[in-house]
Jmol script that loads the backbone (N, CA, C; Angstrom):
load data "model"
ATOM      1  N   MET A   1      -0.888 -68.004  25.687  1.00  0.00           N
ATOM      2  CA  MET A   1      -1.030 -66.679  25.108  1.00  0.00           C
ATOM      3  C   MET A   1       0.484 -66.747  24.043  1.00  0.00           C
ATOM      4  N   LYS A   2       0.496 -66.022  22.898  1.00  0.00           N
ATOM      5  CA  LYS A   2       1.448 -66.076  22.104  1.00  0.00           C
ATOM      6  C   LYS A   2       2.299 -64.641  22.314  1.00  0.00           C
ATOM      7  N   SER A   3       3.569 -64.543  22.517  1.00  0.00           N
ATOM      8  CA  SER A   3       4.365 -63.511  22.693  1.00  0.00           C
ATOM      9  C   SER A   3       4.393 -62.662  21.490  1.00  0.00           C
ATOM     10  N   PHE A   4       4.805 -61.423  21.439  1.00  0.00           N
ATOM     11  CA  PHE A   4       4.789 -60.691  20.310  1.00  0.00           C
ATOM     12  C   PHE A   4       5.871 -61.323  19.297  1.00  0.00           C
ATOM     13  N   TYR A   5       7.027 -61.757  19.591  1.00  0.00           N
ATOM     14  CA  TYR A   5       7.939 -62.194  18.888  1.00  0.00           C
ATOM     15  C   TYR A   5       7.349 -63.449  18.038  1.00  0.00           C
ATOM     16  N   GLN A   6       6.527 -64.345  18.959  1.00  0.00           N
ATOM     17  CA  GLN A   6       6.140 -65.504  18.146  1.00  0.00           C
ATOM     18  C   GLN A   6       4.957 -64.898  16.992  1.00  0.00           C
ATOM     19  N   PHE A   7       4.359 -64.015  17.311  1.00  0.00           N
ATOM     20  CA  PHE A   7       3.351 -63.453  16.368  1.00  0.00           C
ATOM     21  C   PHE A   7       4.033 -62.890  15.140  1.00  0.00           C
ATOM     22  N   MET A   8       5.164 -62.180  15.449  1.00  0.00           N
ATOM     23  CA  MET A   8       5.840 -61.658  14.189  1.00  0.00           C
ATOM     24  C   MET A   8       6.516 -62.719  13.328  1.00  0.00           C
ATOM     25  N   MET A   9       6.716 -63.740  13.881  1.00  0.00           N
ATOM     26  CA  MET A   9       7.547 -64.565  13.281  1.00  0.00           C
ATOM     27  C   MET A   9       6.464 -65.174  11.910  1.00  0.00           C
ATOM     28  N   SER A  10       5.340 -65.006  11.877  1.00  0.00           N
ATOM     29  CA  SER A  10       4.412 -65.423  10.919  1.00  0.00           C
ATOM     30  C   SER A  10       4.762 -64.222   9.776  1.00  0.00           C
ATOM     31  N   TYR A  11       5.554 -63.278  10.021  1.00  0.00           N
ATOM     32  CA  TYR A  11       5.651 -62.220   8.901  1.00  0.00           C
ATOM     33  C   TYR A  11       6.921 -62.570   8.123  1.00  0.00           C
ATOM     34  N   ARG A  12       7.945 -63.546   8.688  1.00  0.00           N
ATOM     35  CA  ARG A  12       9.092 -63.875   8.122  1.00  0.00           C
ATOM     36  C   ARG A  12       8.874 -64.878   6.765  1.00  0.00           C
ATOM     37  N   GLY A  13       9.855 -64.509   5.844  1.00  0.00           N
ATOM     38  CA  GLY A  13      10.070 -65.391   4.630  1.00  0.00           C
ATOM     39  C   GLY A  13       9.438 -64.883   3.495  1.00  0.00           C
ATOM     40  N   LYS A  14       9.015 -63.813   3.524  1.00  0.00           N
ATOM     41  CA  LYS A  14       8.054 -63.287   2.338  1.00  0.00           C
ATOM     42  C   LYS A  14       9.084 -63.055   0.962  1.00  0.00           C
ATOM     43  N   ILE A  15       8.350 -63.257  -0.224  1.00  0.00           N
ATOM     44  CA  ILE A  15       9.221 -63.238  -1.254  1.00  0.00           C
ATOM     45  C   ILE A  15       9.567 -61.662  -1.596  1.00  0.00           C
ATOM     46  N   GLU A  16       8.649 -60.828  -1.519  1.00  0.00           N
ATOM     47  CA  GLU A  16       8.883 -59.334  -1.712  1.00  0.00           C
ATOM     48  C   GLU A  16       8.995 -58.807  -0.406  1.00  0.00           C
ATOM     49  N   ALA A  17      10.139 -58.553   0.263  1.00  0.00           N
ATOM     50  CA  ALA A  17       9.805 -57.996   1.715  1.00  0.00           C
ATOM     51  C   ALA A  17       9.360 -56.665   1.852  1.00  0.00           C
ATOM     52  N   ASP A  18       8.518 -56.364   3.074  1.00  0.00           N
ATOM     53  CA  ASP A  18       8.129 -55.313   3.182  1.00  0.00           C
ATOM     54  C   ASP A  18       8.412 -54.906   4.744  1.00  0.00           C
ATOM     55  N   GLU A  19       8.156 -53.853   5.300  1.00  0.00           N
ATOM     56  CA  GLU A  19       8.407 -53.282   6.449  1.00  0.00           C
ATOM     57  C   GLU A  19       8.278 -54.346   7.851  1.00  0.00           C
ATOM     58  N   GLN A  20       7.046 -55.102   7.811  1.00  0.00           N
ATOM     59  CA  GLN A  20       6.730 -56.093   8.462  1.00  0.00           C
ATOM     60  C   GLN A  20       7.666 -57.285   8.561  1.00  0.00           C
ATOM     61  N   SER A  21       8.070 -57.442   7.304  1.00  0.00           N
ATOM     62  CA  SER A  21       8.865 -58.711   7.259  1.00  0.00           C
ATOM     63  C   SER A  21      10.392 -58.485   7.438  1.00  0.00           C
ATOM     64  N   GLN A  22      10.841 -57.182   7.266  1.00  0.00           N
ATOM     65  CA  GLN A  22      11.952 -56.915   7.739  1.00  0.00           C
ATOM     66  C   GLN A  22      12.323 -56.775   9.132  1.00  0.00           C
ATOM     67  N   LEU A  23      11.267 -56.292   9.936  1.00  0.00           N
ATOM     68  CA  LEU A  23      11.304 -56.078  11.227  1.00  0.00           C
ATOM     69  C   LEU A  23      11.285 -57.661  12.035  1.00  0.00           C
ATOM     70  N   ALA A  24      10.345 -58.556  11.294  1.00  0.00           N
ATOM     71  CA  ALA A  24      10.570 -59.820  11.677  1.00  0.00           C
ATOM     72  C   ALA A  24      11.736 -60.520  11.514  1.00  0.00           C
ATOM     73  N   GLU A  25      12.424 -60.339  10.443  1.00  0.00           N
ATOM     74  CA  GLU A  25      13.748 -60.871  10.117  1.00  0.00           C
ATOM     75  C   GLU A  25      14.683 -60.212  11.129  1.00  0.00           C
ATOM     76  N   TRP A  26      14.721 -59.115  11.391  1.00  0.00           N
ATOM     77  CA  TRP A  26      15.604 -58.404  12.216  1.00  0.00           C
ATOM     78  C   TRP A  26      15.370 -58.936  13.665  1.00  0.00           C
ATOM     79  N   MET A  27      14.172 -58.902  14.313  1.00  0.00           N
ATOM     80  CA  MET A  27      13.815 -59.801  15.531  1.00  0.00           C
ATOM     81  C   MET A  27      14.478 -61.120  15.559  1.00  0.00           C
ATOM     82  N   PHE A  28      14.229 -62.071  14.534  1.00  0.00           N
ATOM     83  CA  PHE A  28      14.670 -63.235  14.607  1.00  0.00           C
ATOM     84  C   PHE A  28      16.224 -63.286  14.840  1.00  0.00           C
ATOM     85  N   GLN A  29      16.923 -62.479  14.065  1.00  0.00           N
ATOM     86  CA  GLN A  29      18.355 -62.236  14.038  1.00  0.00           C
ATOM     87  C   GLN A  29      19.164 -61.820  15.389  1.00  0.00           C
ATOM     88  N   GLU A  30      18.168 -60.815  15.978  1.00  0.00           N
ATOM     89  CA  GLU A  30      18.646 -60.233  16.933  1.00  0.00           C
ATOM     90  C   GLU A  30      18.592 -60.862  18.545  1.00  0.00           C
ATOM     91  N   HIS A  31      19.604 -61.447  18.937  1.00  0.00           N
ATOM     92  CA  HIS A  31      19.764 -62.213  20.174  1.00  0.00           C
ATOM     93  C   HIS A  31      19.211 -61.616  21.405  1.00  0.00           C
ATOM     94  N   ASP A  32      19.385 -60.223  21.355  1.00  0.00           N
ATOM     95  CA  ASP A  32      19.022 -59.784  22.874  1.00  0.00           C
ATOM     96  C   ASP A  32      17.512 -59.357  22.674  1.00  0.00           C
ATOM     97  N   PHE A  33      16.846 -59.685  21.709  1.00  0.00           N
ATOM     98  CA  PHE A  33      15.392 -59.159  21.626  1.00  0.00           C
ATOM     99  C   PHE A  33      14.481 -59.692  22.775  1.00  0.00           C
ATOM    100  N   PRO A  34      13.539 -59.131  23.348  1.00  0.00           N
ATOM    101  CA  PRO A  34      12.800 -59.688  24.405  1.00  0.00           C
ATOM    102  C   PRO A  34      11.825 -60.727  23.677  1.00  0.00           C
ATOM    103  N   LYS A  35      12.228 -62.053  23.411  1.00  0.00           N
ATOM    104  CA  LYS A  35      11.466 -62.845  22.586  1.00  0.00           C
ATOM    105  C   LYS A  35       9.973 -63.340  23.391  1.00  0.00           C
ATOM    106  N   TYR A  36      10.141 -63.412  24.910  1.00  0.00           N
ATOM    107  CA  TYR A  36       9.062 -64.039  25.410  1.00  0.00           C
ATOM    108  C   TYR A  36       8.097 -62.695  26.228  1.00  0.00           C
ATOM    109  N   SER A  37       8.207 -61.689  25.689  1.00  0.00           N
ATOM    110  CA  SER A  37       7.611 -60.322  26.041  1.00  0.00           C
ATOM    111  C   SER A  37       6.353 -60.184  25.479  1.00  0.00           C
ATOM    112  N   ASP A  38       5.267 -59.650  26.281  1.00  0.00           N
ATOM    113  CA  ASP A  38       4.062 -59.318  25.478  1.00  0.00           C
ATOM    114  C   ASP A  38       3.767 -57.728  26.070  1.00  0.00           C
ATOM    115  N   SER A  39       4.669 -57.064  26.398  1.00  0.00           N
ATOM    116  CA  SER A  39       4.600 -56.003  27.070  1.00  0.00           C
ATOM    117  C   SER A  39       5.269 -54.878  26.039  1.00  0.00           C
ATOM    118  N   TYR A  40       4.108 -54.029  25.527  1.00  0.00           N
ATOM    119  CA  TYR A  40       4.287 -52.968  24.607  1.00  0.00           C
ATOM    120  C   TYR A  40       5.565 -51.962  25.101  1.00  0.00           C
ATOM    121  N   GLU A  41       5.403 -51.650  26.462  1.00  0.00           N
ATOM    122  CA  GLU A  41       6.514 -50.699  26.908  1.00  0.00           C
ATOM    123  C   GLU A  41       8.069 -51.268  26.566  1.00  0.00           C
ATOM    124  N   GLU A  42       8.106 -52.491  27.140  1.00  0.00           N
ATOM    125  CA  GLU A  42       9.221 -53.102  27.150  1.00  0.00           C
ATOM    126  C   GLU A  42       9.879 -53.283  25.508  1.00  0.00           C
ATOM    127  N   ILE A  43       9.063 -53.853  24.620  1.00  0.00           N
ATOM    128  CA  ILE A  43       9.550 -53.839  23.224  1.00  0.00           C
ATOM    129  C   ILE A  43       9.775 -52.712  22.558  1.00  0.00           C
ATOM    130  N   SER A  44       8.931 -51.527  22.877  1.00  0.00           N
ATOM    131  CA  SER A  44       9.030 -50.228  22.323  1.00  0.00           C
ATOM    132  C   SER A  44      10.202 -49.889  22.787  1.00  0.00           C
ATOM    133  N   ARG A  45      10.731 -49.751  23.942  1.00  0.00           N
ATOM    134  CA  ARG A  45      11.903 -49.243  24.631  1.00  0.00           C
ATOM    135  C   ARG A  45      13.287 -50.044  23.957  1.00  0.00           C
ATOM    136  N   TYR A  46      13.255 -51.175  23.898  1.00  0.00           N
ATOM    137  CA  TYR A  46      14.184 -52.110  23.043  1.00  0.00           C
ATOM    138  C   TYR A  46      14.276 -51.513  21.799  1.00  0.00           C
ATOM    139  N   LEU A  47      13.165 -51.444  21.082  1.00  0.00           N
ATOM    140  CA  LEU A  47      13.294 -50.911  19.464  1.00  0.00           C
ATOM    141  C   LEU A  47      13.986 -49.426  19.504  1.00  0.00           C
ATOM    142  N   GLU A  48      13.613 -48.652  20.446  1.00  0.00           N
ATOM    143  CA  GLU A  48      13.928 -47.262  20.507  1.00  0.00           C
ATOM    144  C   GLU A  48      15.481 -47.234  20.615  1.00  0.00           C
ATOM    145  N   GLU A  49      16.073 -48.296  21.362  1.00  0.00           N
ATOM    146  CA  GLU A  49      17.559 -48.202  21.749  1.00  0.00           C
ATOM    147  C   GLU A  49      18.059 -49.026  20.685  1.00  0.00           C
ATOM    148  N   HIS A  50      17.513 -49.692  19.847  1.00  0.00           N
ATOM    149  CA  HIS A  50      18.227 -50.623  18.789  1.00  0.00           C
ATOM    150  C   HIS A  50      17.615 -50.536  17.434  1.00  0.00           C
ATOM    151  N   SER A  51      16.992 -49.479  17.203  1.00  0.00           N
ATOM    152  CA  SER A  51      15.946 -49.381  16.001  1.00  0.00           C
ATOM    153  C   SER A  51      16.820 -49.862  14.502  1.00  0.00           C
ATOM    154  N   PRO A  52      16.417 -50.943  13.958  1.00  0.00           N
ATOM    155  CA  PRO A  52      17.097 -51.551  13.079  1.00  0.00           C
ATOM    156  C   PRO A  52      16.861 -50.889  11.507  1.00  0.00           C
ATOM    157  N   PHE A  53      16.018 -50.053  11.544  1.00  0.00           N
ATOM    158  CA  PHE A  53      15.811 -49.099  10.515  1.00  0.00           C
ATOM    159  C   PHE A  53      14.965 -47.971  10.753  1.00  0.00           C
ATOM    160  N   ALA A  54      14.957 -46.738   9.813  1.00  0.00           N
ATOM    161  CA  ALA A  54      14.286 -45.658  10.268  1.00  0.00           C
ATOM    162  C   ALA A  54      12.697 -45.765  10.566  1.00  0.00           C
ATOM    163  N   SER A  55      12.003 -46.527   9.862  1.00  0.00           N
ATOM    164  CA  SER A  55      10.464 -46.488  10.245  1.00  0.00           C
ATOM    165  C   SER A  55      10.178 -47.974  11.246  1.00  0.00           C
ATOM    166  N   ALA A  56      10.938 -48.411  11.964  1.00  0.00           N
ATOM    167  CA  ALA A  56      10.777 -49.552  12.626  1.00  0.00           C
ATOM    168  C   ALA A  56       9.729 -49.182  13.720  1.00  0.00           C
ATOM    169  N   LEU A  57       9.993 -48.186  14.296  1.00  0.00           N
ATOM    170  CA  LEU A  57       8.890 -47.954  15.524  1.00  0.00           C
ATOM    171  C   LEU A  57       7.485 -47.676  14.877  1.00  0.00           C
ATOM    172  N   ARG A  58       7.240 -46.975  13.555  1.00  0.00           N
ATOM    173  CA  ARG A  58       6.145 -46.986  12.987  1.00  0.00           C
ATOM    174  C   ARG A  58       5.391 -48.218  12.829  1.00  0.00           C
ATOM    175  N   THR A  59       6.362 -49.132  12.159  1.00  0.00           N
ATOM    176  CA  THR A  59       5.856 -50.316  11.848  1.00  0.00           C
ATOM    177  C   THR A  59       5.694 -51.237  12.992  1.00  0.00           C
ATOM    178  N   PHE A  60       6.163 -51.393  14.062  1.00  0.00           N
ATOM    179  CA  PHE A  60       6.092 -51.745  15.354  1.00  0.00           C
ATOM    180  C   PHE A  60       4.558 -51.330  15.874  1.00  0.00           C
ATOM    181  N   ASP A  61       4.388 -50.188  15.768  1.00  0.00           N
ATOM    182  CA  ASP A  61       3.017 -49.600  16.389  1.00  0.00           C
ATOM    183  C   ASP A  61       2.047 -50.258  15.482  1.00  0.00           C
ATOM    184  N   TYR A  62       2.199 -50.329  14.227  1.00  0.00           N
ATOM    185  CA  TYR A  62       0.999 -50.939  13.229  1.00  0.00           C
ATOM    186  C   TYR A  62       0.973 -52.215  13.591  1.00  0.00           C
ATOM    187  N   VAL A  63       2.024 -53.087  13.553  1.00  0.00           N
ATOM    188  CA  VAL A  63       1.879 -54.548  13.813  1.00  0.00           C
ATOM    189  C   VAL A  63       1.205 -54.759  15.173  1.00  0.00           C
ATOM    190  N   TRP A  64       1.686 -54.065  16.325  1.00  0.00           N
ATOM    191  CA  TRP A  64       1.179 -54.075  17.491  1.00  0.00           C
ATOM    192  C   TRP A  64      -0.346 -54.314  17.607  1.00  0.00           C
ATOM    193  N   GLU A  65      -0.897 -53.431  16.943  1.00  0.00           N
ATOM    194  CA  GLU A  65      -2.292 -52.998  16.841  1.00  0.00           C
ATOM    195  C   GLU A  65      -3.093 -54.417  16.441  1.00  0.00           C
ATOM    196  N   GLN A  66      -2.443 -55.048  15.562  1.00  0.00           N
ATOM    197  CA  GLN A  66      -3.062 -56.388  14.905  1.00  0.00           C
ATOM    198  C   GLN A  66      -2.553 -57.387  15.958  1.00  0.00           C
ATOM    199  N   TYR A  67      -1.566 -57.538  16.664  1.00  0.00           N
ATOM    200  CA  TYR A  67      -1.313 -58.491  17.837  1.00  0.00           C
ATOM    201  C   TYR A  67      -2.327 -58.143  18.910  1.00  0.00           C
ATOM    202  N   GLU A  68      -2.690 -56.997  19.202  1.00  0.00           N
ATOM    203  CA  GLU A  68      -3.658 -56.752  20.176  1.00  0.00           C
ATOM    204  C   GLU A  68      -4.901 -57.311  19.718  1.00  0.00           C
ATOM    205  N   GLN A  69      -5.472 -57.068  18.407  1.00  0.00           N
ATOM    206  CA  GLN A  69      -6.643 -57.606  18.154  1.00  0.00           C
ATOM    207  C   GLN A  69      -6.930 -59.117  18.054  1.00  0.00           C
ATOM    208  N   GLU A  70      -5.623 -59.734  17.774  1.00  0.00           N
ATOM    209  CA  GLU A  70      -5.787 -61.324  17.836  1.00  0.00           C
ATOM    210  C   GLU A  70      -5.819 -61.902  19.216  1.00  0.00           C
ATOM    211  N   ARG A  71      -5.190 -61.140  20.190  1.00  0.00           N
ATOM    212  CA  ARG A  71      -5.165 -61.488  21.681  1.00  0.00           C
ATOM    213  C   ARG A  71      -6.622 -61.190  22.225  1.00  0.00           C
ATOM    214  N   GLU A  72      -7.406 -60.529  21.583  1.00  0.00           N
ATOM    215  CA  GLU A  72      -8.807 -60.311  22.107  1.00  0.00           C
ATOM    216  C   GLU A  72      -9.729 -61.660  22.075  1.00  0.00           C
TER     217      GLU A  72
END
end "model"
wireframe off; spacefill off
backbone 0.3
color backbone group
């Protein structure tokens, strides 16, 4: 099963950055990000404490829904 971090790496490298790609780039560079987690609570808590930009939590919720659909 793919971790959320692995799922997010597909958003990196966009020519025109959007919030999803900004979050993915930040996650890639954030050494303490829980890279092997698939726990909504753990990742959400980390983002609440280390939010890289104002809408990061909203972006996370949006992308988490896509992650959940892929896991089904």
